[in-house]
C-alpha positions in Angstrom: 0.0 0.0 0.0 1.4 3.4 -0.9 2.7 5.7 1.9 2.5 9.5 1.7 5.4 11.9 2.5 4.4 12.2 6.1 3.7 8.5 6.7 0.0 8.0 6.0 -1.0 4.7 4.3 -3.2 5.4 1.2 -5.3 3.3 -1.1 -5.0 5.9 -3.7 -1.8 5.7 -5.7 -1.6 9.4 -6.6 -2.9 11.4 -3.7 -2.9 10.5 0.0 -6.5 9.7 1.0 -5.9 11.0 4.5 -4.2 14.4 4.0 -4.4 14.8 0.2 -0.7 15.3 -0.4 0.7 14.0 -3.7 2.4 10.7 -3.1 5.4 11.7 -5.2 6.1 14.8 -3.1 9.0 14.9 -0.7 9.1 16.3 2.8 12.3 17.1 4.7 12.9 14.9 7.8 13.6 18.1 9.8 9.9 19.0 9.5 8.8 16.0 11.4 8.5 16.9 15.1 7.4 13.6 16.4 4.7 10.9 16.1 1.2 10.6 17.3 1.1 8.6 20.6 -2.2 6.9 19.5 -1.6 5.8 15.9 2.1 6.6 15.2 1.5 9.0 12.3 4.3 11.6 11.9 3.5 15.1 13.0 4.8 18.5 11.8 5.9 21.2 14.4 2.8 23.3 14.0 0.3 20.5 14.1 -2.2 20.5 17.0 -4.2 17.4 16.0 -3.2 14.1 14.3 -4.2 14.2 10.6 -4.9 10.4 10.8 -6.9 9.7 14.0 -7.6 13.2 15.3 -5.8 12.9 18.6 -5.0 16.2 20.2 -1.3 16.6 20.7 -0.1 17.7 24.1 1.1 21.3 24.3 3.9 22.4 26.6 2.5 23.4 30.0 3.0 27.1 30.7 4.7 28.0 34.0 2.3 28.5 36.9 1.8 32.2 37.7 3.2 33.2 41.0 5.0 29.9 41.6 8.2 29.9 43.5 10.5 27.3 44.9 8.7 25.6 47.7 5.6 27.8 47.2 2.2 27.3 45.6 1.1 29.0 42.4 -2.4 30.0 41.4 -4.9 27.3 40.6 -4.6 25.7 37.2 -7.1 26.6 34.5 -9.8 23.9 34.2 -9.7 21.7 31.0 -12.2 21.9 28.2 -15.9 21.7 29.0 -17.8 18.6 28.0 -19.4 18.7 24.6 -22.8 20.4 24.4 -25.9 18.9 22.8 -26.8 19.9 19.3 -29.6 22.5 19.1 -32.7 21.0 17.5 -33.8 21.5 13.9 -30.5 21.9 12.1 -29.8 20.0 8.9 -26.8 19.8 6.6 -27.9 19.7 2.9 -25.1 18.0 0.9 -24.8 18.2 -2.9 -22.6 18.4 -5.9 -22.2 22.1 -6.8 -21.3 22.7 -10.5 -20.4 26.4 -9.9 -18.0 25.5 -7.1 -16.5 22.7 -9.2 -15.9 25.1 -12.0 -14.1 27.5 -9.7 -11.9 24.7 -8.4 -10.9 23.6 -11.9 -10.3 27.3 -13.0 -8.0 27.9 -10.0 -6.0 24.7 -10.7 -5.6 25.7 -14.3 -3.6 23.4 -16.7 -2.3 21.4 -13.7 -5.8 20.3 -12.7 -6.0 16.6 -12.2 -8.5 14.5 -14.1 -11.6 15.4 -12.0 -15.0 14.8 -13.7 -18.1 16.4 -12.2 -20.4 13.5 -11.1 -23.2 12.9 -13.6 -25.5 11.8 -10.8 -25.3 12.9 -7.2 -28.6 13.1 -5.4 -28.9 15.7 -2.7 -28.6 14.4 0.9 -30.2 15.9 4.0 -28.3 15.0 7.2 -29.8 16.1 10.6 -27.1 17.5 13.0 -27.9 15.4 16.0 -24.6 15.7 17.9 -22.8 18.6 19.3 -19.7 17.7 17.3 -20.2 16.8 13.7 -17.3 15.6 11.5 -17.0 16.3 7.8 -14.8 13.9 5.9 -14.6 10.4 4.4 -15.1 7.1 6.3 -12.1 4.8 6.9 -12.8 1.5 8.5 -9.1 0.7 9.0 -8.6 4.0 10.9 -11.9 4.0 12.8 -13.0 7.2 11.2 -16.8 7.5 10.7 -17.8 11.2 10.0 -21.5 12.0 10.3 -21.2 13.9 7.0 -19.4 11.2 5.0 -18.3 12.5 1.6 -16.8 9.1 0.7 -20.2 7.7 -0.3 -20.7 7.3 -4.0 -19.9 9.4 -5.9 -16.9 10.0 -3.5 -15.3 13.4 -3.6 -11.6 12.8 -4.0 -10.6 16.2 -2.7 -12.0 15.6 0.8 -9.6 14.4 3.6 -10.7 11.7 6.0 -10.7 14.3 8.8 -11.5 17.5 6.9 -13.5 19.8 9.1 -15.8 19.8 12.1 -19.0 21.6 13.2 -19.3 22.4 16.9 -22.5 23.3 18.7 -22.4 25.8 21.5 -24.5 26.3 24.6 -26.1 29.5 23.2 -27.5 27.5 20.2 -24.9 28.7 17.7 -22.5 26.7 15.6 -18.9 27.1 14.5 -16.9 25.5 11.7 -13.2 24.5 12.0 -11.0 23.4 9.2 -9.0 20.5 10.5 -5.9 21.3 8.4 -7.2 19.6 5.3 -4.8 19.5 2.4 -7.3 21.1 0.0 -8.8 23.5 2.5 -12.3 24.7 3.2 -14.1 27.8 1.9 -17.5 29.4 2.5 -20.2 31.2 0.6 -18.4 31.3 -2.7 -15.3 33.0 -1.3 -11.9 32.0 -2.7 -9.8 32.5 0.4 -9.7 29.3 2.5 -10.4 29.2 6.2 -7.4 29.2 8.5 -6.7 25.8 9.9 -7.9 25.1 13.5 -9.6 28.6 13.8 -13.3 28.3 14.6 -15.6 30.4 12.4 -19.2 31.2 13.2 -21.8 29.6 10.8 -25.5 29.8 10.7 -28.7 29.3 8.7 -28.0 29.5 4.9 -24.2 29.3 5.1 -22.6 27.3 2.4 -19.5 25.2 3.2 -17.3 24.2 0.2 -15.0 21.2 0.5 -13.2 18.9 -1.9 -13.6 19.1 -5.7 -17.4 19.7 -5.9 -19.1 19.4 -2.6 -21.2 22.2 -1.0 -22.8 21.7 2.4 -25.6 24.1 3.2 -26.7 24.6 6.8 -30.4 25.0 7.3 -32.6 25.3 10.3 -36.2 24.0 10.3 -39.0 25.8 12.0 -39.5 25.3 15.7 -37.2 25.6 18.7 
């Protein structure tokens, strides 16, 4: 099975089906800062999450404020809060978007890979039932099962297994976070991709563009 420049095993022989990197690309050994403690995938210095299994990498612990030899510092900041439940009535409408596909091909220019727009791709409506909703492609071997699975036929080859995540918040709002996907994530027809690992507010009617042709539109049905 082919292995990508940073160590992912891939069924695709041209592009890594985890991170999307070309399999003939090279990466300097100096850019590998270590390996995921859970699955062993190499990590780059600026990576906060494993691209393969999603494990959060431990960050250096900052010094305790006010601490001194033999003394006690201030209390440590509590860890992350438990996930909140998804607000009711939200649905992700997933479809093949010809306009977005055309923009991707135009941006790639003559170097565009052989990507054909799917002749048949029925719209899917996926209720957002959990407070954390993954967007990506299923991988049984890696235990990855995103709620919004873009690996179902016709699979979008530009989507990483762990591409982006929608998070619900206690006030009933949602944010979208690109998970460092190789091909990035855009919104509402914009060309500039979202910054990796930076949550962005999203709401009713927002369009999320991923991969080669997929647009995910968030909608909220009537009622609380």
